[in-house]
N, C-alpha and C positions, 0 to 999 in steps of 0.2 A: 827435202824440207819436211817438217812434221806439221806445221801450220801454214796455211796460205790464205790470207785475207784478200779477197779480190773485189775491188770496186764497190765497197760497201757504202750505201746511201741509206739514210733513215729520215723519213718525214712522218710526223704525227700530228694529230688534231688536238689543239689545246682550246680552252674556253674562249680565248681571244683570237683564235685563228690557227692556221697551219704553221707548224714549226719545222724548219729544215735543220735537223740536229747534226747529222753526219753527212759528209760529202766526199765521194771518191777516195775512200780509205783503202790503201794498198800496202801490204807488207807481208813478209814471210819470216818464219822462225825455224832454225835448224835444230836437229836433235841435240839435246843437252845444253842448249843456249838459254841464258837468263836475260830477258829483255824487260825494260821498264817503260811505262807509258806515263808521261807527265803532260800537264796542260793547265790552262786557266780554270779556276773553279767554275763548275757548271757547264764545261765544254762538251761533256758526253763521254768521259773516260770510262766510267762504270757502265754506262749504256753500251759502249762498244764491247766491253768484257762480257756483258749479258748476251749480246748477239753471238759472240764466239762460243759461249757456253751453250747456246741453243735455247736460251730462255726467252729471247725476243727475236722475231723474224725481221730481217732487213727489208726495207722497201725495194732495194735493188742490190744486186751483187750476191756473192756467196762466200762462205768460209769452208775450207777443206781441212780436215784433220786426218793425217795419214792417207791422203788421197780421196777421202770420202766426204761428201757434202754434209755439213751439219744442219739438221732440220729440227732437232729436239735434243734434250739433255742426253749425254752418252757416257758410258763408263770410261771411254777414252779421255774424258775431260774431267779433271778434278777442280772443284770450285771452293776456294777458301775465303769467306766473307770477312767484313770488318770485325765482327764479334765472333768469339769461338763457338757460340751456340751449343755448348755442352749442356745436356739435360741435368739439372741439379739433383734429381732423384735417382739417377743411374750412376753406377760406379764408373770409374775410368775405363775399366775393361768393357763394360756394357756400352759405354759411349763410343769407344774406338772401333768396336765391332758392329755398330749399329747399321752401317751401310751394307755390310755383308749379310746381316740379318734381313734387312729389307729386300735385298736382291736374291735372297735364298741361296747365298753362296758361303754360308758359314761352315765350310768343310773343315775337316781336321787339318788339312794342308794349309788352308788360308788362315786358320786360327794360329797355327804354329808360326806363320810368317809375321802375324801381328805381334805375337809374343816376342819374336826376335827383334822387331822394331822397338818395342817397349824396352827391351833389355839393352839394345845398342844405344839408345838415346836417353838412358837414365830414368826411366819411368816404371820399370818392372816392379819396384817396391811399392808403387802407388796404385797398382792395378785395382785394388779393392777399396781405395779411397773414393770420396765423392769430390766433384769439382771445387766446392768451397773450401776444401782442405789443401788446395794447391795454389801456388803463386800464379800471377798473370802469365809469366813466361812459360811455366810448365803447362798451363792450360792451352797456350798456343801450340806447344809441341804436341799435345794430345790431339788438338784439332787437325794438325798436319798429318799425324799418324792415322787418324780416322780417314782422311782423304787418301793417303798412300795405300791404305788397306785394300782399296779397290783396284790398285795397279793402273792408274791413269797414265796416258801418254804425255799429257801436258797438265801443268798446274796453273790455274788462274787465281791470282792473289789480289783481292780487292781491298787495298789499304788495311792489311791484317794487323798492323802494329799501331794504328792510329789511337787506340784506346789506352795505350800504355804510356807511363811517364817517360821522360827523355832518357834517363839512364837505363831503365829497363828496356826501353825500345832499342837502344844501341845493342845491348847484349842479346836480346831475343832475335832481332833481325839477323845478326851474325850467326846465331845458333840455327835458325831456320835455313839460312843460306847454306850452312855446312851440311845439314841433313839433305837438302835438295841436291846439292852437288855430289854428296856421297852416294845417293841413290841413283845418280845419273839421270835425273828428271829434267825436263824442259819446263821453263817457267815464264809467265808473263805477269808482271807486277804493275798494278795501277797505284800510283802514289802522288800526293801533292808535295811531297818532301824531296827537293832536288838533291840534298845531301844523301838521302837514302837511296835514290836512284843511282847516283854515281858510285856509292860505296858497294852496292850489291850487283850491279849489272855488267854485262859485256857490251850491251848496246842500249841507248836511251832514245826513244822516239818522242818527239815533241808535237803535241796537238795544238792547233790554233784555236781561237775562240770560235763560236758558232757562226756559220755551219762548219763544224770541225773537220779539218783535213790534216794530214801529217806534213808539217811545214819543214821539219828537218830530222836528221838521224845522226846520232853521235856514236861511233864505235870507239870504245875506251881501250885502245890498244896498249897504252902505257901502263894500264892498271891490271892487265891480265895476269893471273897467277898470284895476286896479292890478296890477302884476307880483307874482309870488309872494314875491320877496325884499323888495320895498317894502311889502307888506302887513304884514310882521312889525313894522314901525315905525309902523304906523297905529294911532291910539287905539282903534279898534273891534276890532282883533285881540285884544287882551287881554279885551275884553268878551265876545266870542264864545268864546274859549278857556275863560274861567272858567265861563261858563254851561254849556258842554258837559262840562267836567271835573267840576263839582259834580253834574251829573246822573248821570254815569257812576259817580262816587264813591258817591253815595247808593244807586244800584241795583246796584252791583257785587256 
C-alpha cells in the first residue's frame, strides 16, 4: 500500500468549546488506485485531506506514505485545491515550473519532463500564454501538471472541479482522470458530488457526520475499466449512486 491512514482522531478548540471532528479513521490506498471520499457537508473531508497532506497534525493516530510517517508537507504528496491558484502575472510555463523553482529542482531533466507533460496533454502551444487566456478546463490541466512536475507518489484532490459549470465539469473531470491514470498515479479525491465519485473512482469511502468516521466503503467492481463518461450510462452507476445517496441522506 502507498497510503495507510491509522486511527486518526482530531479534536480542536472552538470559541464555544471543544469539537471532536474526526474519530478512528482507518483506511489504506494501493499503488495506482483512485479513491473518493464523500460525506455530509462540514463533516471534515477536507480536514482529513489536510492531515494526510501534513498540513494539520492529528490529535491521535498517524498517516504513512510509502511507509514513512507524515509529519509535514512532503514532495511525495501532491495537493490540488479547489481553485487552480495559477498566478495571473506568470506565464503557463512559469506557473507549471513554480514548484521546481521553489524547491531548487529546476534542472534540465525536470524541465524536459514538464515540457513532455505539456505536449502530451495539449498545452505546449500555450506555454507562453497567461492563465486568463485559457479556459477553466485548461487551467485545471495546468494546475495538475504543476503538481505532477514534482513527481509525487499520491495526489490529493480537494474538490478541484467545484468551481466549473456542469458541462465543463464533466469534461474536465474525465480529462484529469485520464491524465492521472496515464501517469500511473495514486489519487484521493474529496468531493460532495456522488455522481463524480462513482464516475471517477475504483472505491468510494463514505464519512459519517461529526465526529466523522468511515461508515462504509464501496468497491466499484462492475465499473472497472470503463471511462468516467461511459460509466454514467452503465446500469450499475445508478445502483451505486442510490446506495451512497440513501446512506448520506439517512446520516446527514
